[in-house]
KEKE-3310 file (N, C-alpha, C; in steps of 0.2 Angstrom, whole numbers, plus 5000, padded with zeros to 4 digits):
npx = (4970:4965:4956:4960:4972:4980:4979:4987:4999:5002:5004:5014:5024:5025:5030:5043:5048:5047:5055:5068:5069:5066:5072:5073:5065:5052:5039:5032:5034:5028:5015:5012:5013:5002:4992:4993:4989:4976:4971:4973:4964:4951:4951:4949:4959:4965:4975:4987:4984:4985:4999:5004:4999:5005:5018:5017:5014:5025:5034:5028:5028:5042:5046:5037:5032:5021:5008:5005:4993:4993:4997:4986:4976:4981:4981:4967:4964:4970:4962:4949:4953:4956:4944:4937:4943:4939)
npy = (4887:4903:4915:4927:4926:4922:4934:4942:4936:4936:4950:4954:4946:4953:4965:4962:4957:4969:4977:4971:4973:4987:4994:5000:5012:5016:5019:5007:5000:5008:5008:4995:4994:5002:4994:4983:4989:4991:4978:4974:4983:4979:4967:4970:4972:4984:4992:4987:4990:5004:5005:5000:5009:5021:5018:5018:5032:5038:5034:5039:5053:5055:5052:5059:5070:5080:5082:5072:5060:5048:5050:5056:5046:5035:5042:5043:5030:5028:5036:5029:5017:5022:5027:5016:5010:5018)
npz = (5008:5009:4998:5001:5008:4997:4990:4999:4999:4985:4982:4991:4986:4973:4978:4982:4970:4962:4969:4966:4953:4949:4960:4977:4979:4970:4958:4955:4967:4976:4972:4974:4988:4991:4985:4994:5006:5003:5002:5015:5021:5016:5022:5035:5043:5050:5056:5050:5037:5037:5040:5028:5018:5023:5020:5006:5003:5008:4998:4986:4988:4989:4976:4967:4973:4984:4978:4970:4963:4969:4982:4988:4986:4994:5007:5008:5010:5022:5030:5029:5036:5048:5052:5054:5065:5076)
capx = (4972:4959:4958:4963:4979:4983:4980:4992:5005:5004:5006:5020:5029:5026:5034:5050:5051:5048:5061:5073:5069:5066:5075:5069:5060:5050:5032:5029:5034:5023:5008:5011:5011:4995:4987:4993:4985:4968:4969:4972:4958:4946:4951:4947:4965:4965:4982:4991:4982:4988:5006:5006:4997:5010:5024:5015:5014:5032:5037:5025:5031:5049:5046:5033:5029:5014:5002:5004:4986:4994:4997:4979:4973:4983:4978:4960:4964:4971:4956:4945:4955:4956:4937:4935:4947:4936)
capy = (4893:4907:4919:4933:4924:4922:4941:4945:4933:4939:4957:4954:4944:4958:4970:4959:4957:4976:4980:4969:4975:4994:4997:5001:5017:5016:5019:5001:4998:5012:5006:4988:4995:5005:4989:4979:4992:4990:4971:4974:4987:4975:4961:4972:4973:4992:4995:4984:4994:5010:5004:5000:5016:5026:5017:5020:5039:5040:5033:5043:5059:5055:5051:5064:5076:5080:5083:5066:5057:5042:5052:5057:5039:5032:5046:5041:5023:5029:5039:5024:5013:5026:5028:5009:5009:5022)
capz = (5008:5007:4992:5004:5009:4991:4989:5003:4996:4978:4982:4995:4981:4968:4981:4982:4963:4960:4972:4963:4946:4949:4965:4983:4978:4963:4957:4956:4974:4979:4970:4977:4995:4991:4984:5000:5010:5001:5004:5022:5023:5015:5026:5042:5046:5049:5058:5045:5031:5038:5039:5020:5015:5025:5015:4999:5004:5008:4991:4981:4989:4987:4969:4963:4977:4988:4974:4966:4965:4973:4989:4990:4987:5000:5013:5009:5013:5029:5033:5030:5041:5055:5054:5057:5072:5081)
cpx = (4966:4961:4962:4970:4983:4984:4986:4999:5007:5007:5013:5026:5030:5030:5041:5052:5052:5054:5068:5074:5070:5069:5070:5063:5058:5042:5029:5029:5029:5016:5007:5009:5004:4990:4987:4988:4977:4966:4968:4965:4952:4945:4949:4953:4968:4972:4987:4990:4985:4995:5008:5004:5002:5017:5023:5016:5021:5036:5034:5028:5038:5050:5043:5031:5022:5008:5001:4997:4987:4994:4990:4975:4975:4981:4971:4959:4965:4965:4951:4946:4954:4948:4934:4938:4943:4929)
cpy = (4898:4912:4925:4932:4924:4929:4944:4942:4936:4946:4958:4951:4949:4964:4968:4959:4964:4979:4978:4972:4983:4998:4998:5006:5018:5016:5012:4998:5002:5010:4999:4989:4998:4999:4984:4982:4991:4983:4971:4977:4982:4969:4963:4972:4980:4994:4993:4988:5001:5010:5004:5006:5021:5024:5019:5028:5041:5039:5038:5050:5060:5055:5057:5070:5075:5079:5077:5063:5051:5044:5053:5050:5036:5035:5044:5035:5024:5031:5034:5019:5016:5026:5021:5007:5013:5019)
cpz = (5006:5001:4995:5006:5003:4989:4992:5000:4989:4978:4986:4990:4976:4971:4980:4975:4960:4963:4968:4956:4946:4954:4971:4982:4971:4963:4958:4963:4977:4978:4973:4984:4995:4990:4990:5005:5009:5003:5011:5024:5022:5019:5034:5046:5046:5051:5052:5038:5031:5037:5031:5017:5017:5021:5008:4998:5004:5001:4986:4982:4987:4979:4965:4967:4980:4984:4970:4968:4970:4981:4992:4991:4993:5007:5014:5012:5020:5033:5034:5035:5048:5057:5057:5063:5077:5083)
residu = (UNK:UNK:UNK:UNK:UNK:UNK:UNK:UNK:UNK:UNK:UNK:UNK:UNK:UNK:UNK:UNK:UNK:UNK:UNK:UNK:UNK:UNK:UNK:UNK:UNK:UNK:UNK:UNK:UNK:UNK:UNK:UNK:UNK:UNK:UNK:UNK:UNK:UNK:UNK:UNK:UNK:UNK:UNK:UNK:UNK:UNK:UNK:UNK:UNK:UNK:UNK:UNK:UNK:UNK:UNK:UNK:UNK:UNK:UNK:UNK:UNK:UNK:UNK:UNK:UNK:UNK:UNK:UNK:UNK:UNK:UNK:UNK:UNK:UNK:UNK:UNK:UNK:UNK:UNK:UNK:UNK:UNK:UNK:UNK:UNK:UNK)
# end
C-alpha cells in the first residue's frame, strides 16, 4: 500500500472517530475534511478534493460563520483544484 493510500485511510478514519466523539458537525470534522481535500489535491484527484473542501466549508460556516479562516483556506484549495481541471 502506498503512502498516499495510508494518508487517505488515516484521514477517513479520523473523520469517523471525530464524528463519534464530537458529533456530525464539529471543528474536528471540518478540519479533517479540509485535510482530506489537501491529500486529494496533492494526489491530483481534483474533483474529489473539491468535494472534500466543500464539506469543510459547510461545517466551518455552520459553526463559525463566513469569516472563519478555515472557510478561506478551503476556498483556496477549491481554487487550486479548479485551476488544475482547466
